[in-house]
DRENTIRO-457605 format. One record per residue (C-alpha): residue in three letters; x, y, z; residue number from 1. Coordinates in steps of 0.1 Angstrom, whole numbers. Layout:
// DRENTIRO-457605
<site residuo="ALA" east="X" north="Y" up="Z" num="NUM"/>
...
***
This chain:
// DRENTIRO-457605
<site residuo="MET" east="-189" north="20" up="-239" num="1"/>
<site residuo="SER" east="-192" north="-3" up="-208" num="2"/>
<site residuo="LYS" east="-209" north="-37" up="-214" num="3"/>
<site residuo="ILE" east="-219" north="-41" up="-178" num="4"/>
<site residuo="ASP" east="-255" north="-31" up="-170" num="5"/>
<site residuo="LEU" east="-253" north="-11" up="-137" num="6"/>
<site residuo="ASP" east="-290" north="-9" up="-134" num="7"/>
<site residuo="SER" east="-301" north="-45" up="-139" num="8"/>
<site residuo="ALA" east="-311" north="-47" up="-102" num="9"/>
<site residuo="ILE" east="-327" north="-19" up="-82" num="10"/>
<site residuo="PRO" east="-338" north="-18" up="-45" num="11"/>
<site residuo="LEU" east="-375" north="-23" up="-39" num="12"/>
<site residuo="ARG" east="-396" north="-25" up="-7" num="13"/>
<site residuo="ILE" east="-420" north="-55" up="-9" num="14"/>
<site residuo="HIS" east="-440" north="-78" up="13" num="15"/>
<site residuo="ARG" east="-426" north="-112" up="23" num="16"/>
<site residuo="SER" east="-458" north="-128" up="9" num="17"/>
<site residuo="GLN" east="-447" north="-116" up="-26" num="18"/>
<site residuo="ILE" east="-416" north="-138" up="-25" num="19"/>
<site residuo="ASN" east="-416" north="-174" up="-36" num="20"/>
<site residuo="GLU" east="-388" north="-197" up="-26" num="21"/>
<site residuo="ALA" east="-372" north="-212" up="-57" num="22"/>
<site residuo="ILE" east="-379" north="-250" up="-54" num="23"/>
<site residuo="TYR" east="-348" north="-257" up="-77" num="24"/>
<site residuo="ASN" east="-324" north="-238" up="-54" num="25"/>
<site residuo="PRO" east="-294" north="-262" up="-51" num="26"/>
<site residuo="ARG" east="-278" north="-244" up="-21" num="27"/>
<site residuo="LYS" east="-278" north="-260" up="13" num="28"/>
<site residuo="ILE" east="-264" north="-250" up="47" num="29"/>
<site residuo="THR" east="-253" north="-270" up="77" num="30"/>
<site residuo="ALA" east="-269" north="-264" up="111" num="31"/>
<site residuo="LYS" east="-236" north="-250" up="124" num="32"/>
<site residuo="ASN" east="-232" north="-225" up="95" num="33"/>
<site residuo="ARG" east="-269" north="-215" up="98" num="34"/>
<site residuo="LYS" east="-263" north="-207" up="135" num="35"/>
<site residuo="ASN" east="-233" north="-186" up="126" num="36"/>
<site residuo="LEU" east="-253" north="-168" up="98" num="37"/>
<site residuo="LYS" east="-280" north="-160" up="123" num="38"/>
<site residuo="LYS" east="-255" north="-145" up="147" num="39"/>
<site residuo="LEU" east="-242" north="-122" up="119" num="40"/>
<site residuo="LEU" east="-277" north="-112" up="109" num="41"/>
<site residuo="VAL" east="-285" north="-103" up="145" num="42"/>
<site residuo="LYS" east="-253" north="-83" up="149" num="43"/>
<site residuo="HIS" east="-251" north="-65" up="115" num="44"/>
<site residuo="GLY" east="-287" north="-67" up="101" num="45"/>
<site residuo="LEU" east="-296" north="-74" up="65" num="46"/>
<site residuo="VAL" east="-267" north="-55" up="50" num="47"/>
<site residuo="ASP" east="-266" north="-78" up="19" num="48"/>
<site residuo="LEU" east="-300" north="-75" up="2" num="49"/>
<site residuo="LEU" east="-319" north="-105" up="-11" num="50"/>
<site residuo="LEU" east="-322" north="-108" up="-49" num="51"/>
<site residuo="TRP" east="-358" north="-112" up="-62" num="52"/>
<site residuo="ASN" east="-371" north="-118" up="-97" num="53"/>
<site residuo="LYS" east="-403" north="-99" up="-103" num="54"/>
<site residuo="ALA" east="-411" north="-118" up="-135" num="55"/>
<site residuo="THR" east="-415" north="-151" up="-116" num="56"/>
<site residuo="GLY" east="-418" north="-140" up="-80" num="57"/>
<site residuo="ASN" east="-389" north="-163" up="-71" num="58"/>
<site residuo="LEU" east="-361" north="-155" up="-47" num="59"/>
<site residuo="VAL" east="-329" north="-158" up="-67" num="60"/>
<site residuo="SER" east="-303" north="-154" up="-39" num="61"/>
<site residuo="GLY" east="-307" north="-153" up="-1" num="62"/>
<site residuo="HIS" east="-327" north="-184" up="8" num="63"/>
<site residuo="GLN" east="-308" north="-191" up="40" num="64"/>
<site residuo="ARG" east="-311" north="-155" up="52" num="65"/>
<site residuo="LEU" east="-348" north="-154" up="44" num="66"/>
<site residuo="SER" east="-354" north="-186" up="63" num="67"/>
<site residuo="ILE" east="-337" north="-171" up="94" num="68"/>
<site residuo="ILE" east="-356" north="-138" up="90" num="69"/>
<site residuo="ASP" east="-389" north="-157" up="88" num="70"/>
<site residuo="GLU" east="-382" north="-174" up="121" num="71"/>
<site residuo="ASP" east="-373" north="-141" up="137" num="72"/>
<site residuo="LYS" east="-405" north="-125" up="125" num="73"/>
<site residuo="GLY" east="-426" north="-155" up="137" num="74"/>
<site residuo="HIS" east="-435" north="-165" up="101" num="75"/>
<site residuo="LYS" east="-458" north="-135" up="98" num="76"/>
<site residuo="ASP" east="-460" north="-113" up="67" num="77"/>
<site residuo="TYR" east="-436" north="-83" up="69" num="78"/>
<site residuo="GLU" east="-419" north="-58" up="46" num="79"/>
<site residuo="LEU" east="-383" north="-59" up="36" num="80"/>
<site residuo="THR" east="-361" north="-43" up="10" num="81"/>
<site residuo="VAL" east="-348" north="-65" up="-18" num="82"/>
<site residuo="LEU" east="-329" north="-61" up="-50" num="83"/>
<site residuo="LYS" east="-354" north="-65" up="-79" num="84"/>
<site residuo="ILE" east="-346" north="-79" up="-113" num="85"/>
<site residuo="SER" east="-370" north="-90" up="-141" num="86"/>
<site residuo="VAL" east="-356" north="-119" up="-162" num="87"/>
<site residuo="SER" east="-368" north="-152" up="-176" num="88"/>
<site residuo="LEU" east="-368" north="-184" up="-155" num="89"/>
<site residuo="GLU" east="-339" north="-198" up="-175" num="90"/>
<site residuo="LYS" east="-317" north="-167" up="-168" num="91"/>
<site residuo="GLU" east="-329" north="-167" up="-132" num="92"/>
<site residuo="LYS" east="-316" north="-202" up="-126" num="93"/>
<site residuo="ALA" east="-283" north="-192" up="-142" num="94"/>
<site residuo="ILE" east="-280" north="-162" up="-119" num="95"/>
<site residuo="ASN" east="-289" north="-184" up="-89" num="96"/>
<site residuo="VAL" east="-260" north="-207" up="-95" num="97"/>
<site residuo="SER" east="-234" north="-182" up="-108" num="98"/>
<site residuo="ILE" east="-239" north="-156" up="-80" num="99"/>
<site residuo="ASN" east="-226" north="-181" up="-54" num="100"/>
<site residuo="ASN" east="-198" north="-195" up="-77" num="101"/>
<site residuo="LYS" east="-166" north="-196" up="-56" num="102"/>
<site residuo="ASN" east="-146" north="-197" up="-89" num="103"/>
<site residuo="ALA" east="-158" north="-161" up="-95" num="104"/>
<site residuo="GLN" east="-150" north="-148" up="-60" num="105"/>
<site residuo="GLY" east="-118" north="-135" up="-44" num="106"/>
<site residuo="ASP" east="-96" north="-151" up="-18" num="107"/>
<site residuo="TYR" east="-84" north="-137" up="15" num="108"/>
<site residuo="ASP" east="-50" north="-120" up="16" num="109"/>
<site residuo="PHE" east="-33" north="-135" up="46" num="110"/>
<site residuo="ASP" east="-12" north="-105" up="55" num="111"/>
<site residuo="MET" east="-41" north="-80" up="52" num="112"/>
<site residuo="LEU" east="-65" north="-102" up="71" num="113"/>
<site residuo="SER" east="-41" north="-105" up="100" num="114"/>
<site residuo="GLU" east="-39" north="-67" up="102" num="115"/>
<site residuo="LEU" east="-76" north="-59" up="104" num="116"/>
<site residuo="ASP" east="-75" north="-58" up="142" num="117"/>
<site residuo="ILE" east="-108" north="-75" up="147" num="118"/>
<site residuo="ASP" east="-118" north="-108" up="163" num="119"/>
<site residuo="LEU" east="-119" north="-132" up="133" num="120"/>
<site residuo="ILE" east="-135" north="-159" up="154" num="121"/>
<site residuo="ASP" east="-162" north="-137" up="168" num="122"/>
<site residuo="ASP" east="-197" north="-148" up="158" num="123"/>
<site residuo="GLY" east="-184" north="-179" up="140" num="124"/>
<site residuo="MET" east="-168" north="-160" up="111" num="125"/>
<site residuo="PHE" east="-139" north="-184" up="112" num="126"/>
<site residuo="THR" east="-128" north="-214" up="133" num="127"/>
<site residuo="GLU" east="-93" north="-218" up="146" num="128"/>
<site residuo="PHE" east="-89" north="-246" up="120" num="129"/>
<site residuo="GLU" east="-100" north="-224" up="91" num="130"/>
<site residuo="LEU" east="-76" north="-197" up="102" num="131"/>
<site residuo="SER" east="-48" north="-222" up="100" num="132"/>
<site residuo="SER" east="-58" north="-229" up="64" num="133"/>
<site residuo="LEU" east="-60" north="-193" up="51" num="134"/>
<site residuo="SER" east="-24" north="-191" up="39" num="135"/>
<site residuo="VAL" east="-19" north="-207" up="4" num="136"/>
<site residuo="THR" east="13" north="-224" up="17" num="137"/>
<site residuo="GLU" east="19" north="-249" up="45" num="138"/>
<site residuo="TYR" east="29" north="-229" up="76" num="139"/>
<site residuo="ASP" east="18" north="-256" up="100" num="140"/>
<site residuo="GLU" east="23" north="-248" up="137" num="141"/>
<site residuo="GLU" east="18" north="-278" up="160" num="142"/>
<site residuo="VAL" east="-10" north="-271" up="185" num="143"/>
<site residuo="ASP" east="-9" north="-281" up="222" num="144"/>
<site residuo="THR" east="-22" north="-317" up="220" num="145"/>
<site residuo="GLU" east="-38" north="-314" up="254" num="146"/>
<site residuo="SER" east="-59" north="-282" up="247" num="147"/>
<site residuo="ASN" east="-59" north="-285" up="209" num="148"/>
<site residuo="TYR" east="-62" north="-248" up="209" num="149"/>
<site residuo="ILE" east="-42" north="-218" up="198" num="150"/>
<site residuo="SER" east="-55" north="-182" up="199" num="151"/>
<site residuo="HIS" east="-58" north="-165" up="165" num="152"/>
<site residuo="ASP" east="-35" north="-137" up="177" num="153"/>
<site residuo="GLU" east="-8" north="-162" up="185" num="154"/>
<site residuo="PHE" east="-15" north="-181" up="153" num="155"/>
<site residuo="PHE" east="-10" north="-150" up="131" num="156"/>
<site residuo="ALA" east="22" north="-140" up="151" num="157"/>
<site residuo="LYS" east="37" north="-174" up="145" num="158"/>
<site residuo="LYS" east="27" north="-176" up="109" num="159"/>
<site residuo="LYS" east="42" north="-141" up="102" num="160"/>
<site residuo="ALA" east="74" north="-151" up="118" num="161"/>
<site residuo="MET" east="76" north="-183" up="97" num="162"/>
<site residuo="ARG" east="68" north="-163" up="65" num="163"/>
<site residuo="ASP" east="95" north="-138" up="73" num="164"/>
<site residuo="LYS" east="120" north="-167" up="80" num="165"/>
<site residuo="HIS" east="112" north="-182" up="46" num="166"/>
<site residuo="LYS" east="116" north="-149" up="28" num="167"/>
<site residuo="ASP" east="151" north="-146" up="43" num="168"/>
<site residuo="LYS" east="158" north="-181" up="30" num="169"/>
<site residuo="VAL" east="147" north="-171" up="-6" num="170"/>
<site residuo="LYS" east="169" north="-139" up="-5" num="171"/>
<site residuo="SER" east="200" north="-158" up="8" num="172"/>
<site residuo="GLY" east="196" north="-185" up="-18" num="173"/>
<site residuo="GLU" east="190" north="-213" up="7" num="174"/>
<site residuo="THR" east="158" north="-223" up="-11" num="175"/>
<site residuo="LEU" east="146" north="-218" up="-47" num="176"/>
<site residuo="ILE" east="109" north="-221" up="-37" num="177"/>
<site residuo="ASP" east="93" north="-187" up="-40" num="178"/>
<site residuo="LEU" east="60" north="-190" up="-21" num="179"/>
<site residuo="SER" east="50" north="-155" up="-30" num="180"/>
<site residuo="ASN" east="38" north="-170" up="-63" num="181"/>
<site residuo="HIS" east="5" north="-184" up="-52" num="182"/>
<site residuo="ASP" east="-1" north="-200" up="-86" num="183"/>
<site residuo="THR" east="26" north="-226" up="-78" num="184"/>
<site residuo="ALA" east="17" north="-233" up="-42" num="185"/>
<site residuo="VAL" east="-9" north="-254" up="-25" num="186"/>
<site residuo="THR" east="-19" north="-260" up="11" num="187"/>
<site residuo="VAL" east="-23" north="-295" up="24" num="188"/>
<site residuo="VAL" east="-42" north="-299" up="57" num="189"/>
<site residuo="PHE" east="-40" north="-331" up="77" num="190"/>
<site residuo="ARG" east="-66" north="-344" up="102" num="191"/>
<site residuo="ASP" east="-40" north="-342" up="131" num="192"/>
<site residuo="VAL" east="-3" north="-339" up="138" num="193"/>
<site residuo="GLN" east="1" north="-377" up="137" num="194"/>
<site residuo="ASP" east="-12" north="-379" up="102" num="195"/>
<site residuo="LYS" east="12" north="-351" up="91" num="196"/>
<site residuo="ARG" east="42" north="-369" up="107" num="197"/>
<site residuo="LYS" east="31" north="-402" up="90" num="198"/>
<site residuo="PHE" east="30" north="-385" up="56" num="199"/>
<site residuo="LEU" east="64" north="-368" up="61" num="200"/>
<site residuo="SER" east="80" north="-401" up="71" num="201"/>
<site residuo="MET" east="65" north="-418" up="41" num="202"/>
<site residuo="ILE" east="82" north="-394" up="17" num="203"/>
<site residuo="ASN" east="114" north="-394" up="37" num="204"/>
<site residuo="GLN" east="111" north="-358" up="50" num="205"/>
<site residuo="GLU" east="121" north="-343" up="84" num="206"/>
<site residuo="GLN" east="93" north="-342" up="109" num="207"/>
<site residuo="ASP" east="96" north="-304" up="113" num="208"/>
<site residuo="GLU" east="97" north="-297" up="76" num="209"/>
<site residuo="GLU" east="76" north="-266" up="67" num="210"/>
<site residuo="PHE" east="79" north="-266" up="29" num="211"/>
<site residuo="ILE" east="80" north="-295" up="4" num="212"/>
<site residuo="HIS" east="88" north="-291" up="-32" num="213"/>
<site residuo="GLY" east="62" north="-307" up="-55" num="214"/>
<site residuo="ASN" east="88" north="-328" up="-72" num="215"/>
<site residuo="ILE" east="93" north="-347" up="-40" num="216"/>
<site residuo="VAL" east="57" north="-357" up="-39" num="217"/>
<site residuo="PHE" east="57" north="-365" up="-76" num="218"/>
<site residuo="ASN" east="87" north="-388" up="-72" num="219"/>
<site residuo="TYR" east="70" north="-407" up="-44" num="220"/>
<site residuo="LEU" east="38" north="-412" up="-64" num="221"/>
<site residuo="LYS" east="56" north="-426" up="-94" num="222"/>
***
């Protein structure tokens, strides 16, 4: 028998005035991310329902979204659909923290993301810099220093070409580093190209080096 309760939260239509904002909520948001979140709410609506604890009247998850909706409604009372739970304050706090825990969430699959055929930068979903950090390995492509910009279509095309090139190296035996094993790879992102080159020079690596074995870094740090 399943141990997961599939009915612990149920949709319920309530008034905004019934919702208390949890004063202990540790989540914060930057002005930039709040602006992006508002764009997504305007475009898609409230497709991810707020979580509300009937036992305390507190909002458990969705404080940033509720704040934006309040502004949109002119801070007047209104009705909205929430997911209702009824738990103790102690459990409520645990849910508040765990529901946003990145260690309990998935990661993006680079190849699948590149094949979605949507504008990943539209509405602030990603920045160009974030796109360049999605792969778990270092596929750094130097950006035009004058414009400091590369379109995400061009980025994905270049990244894919570099990944294919590395796969060929693995097959031919030119390298023993298998970057398909994400558990043994890490991405290092530098502030700019100059910092990257400085680091590579420090550990005696070629300026156009794409992949560095961890032992090289370990030996330098010793």
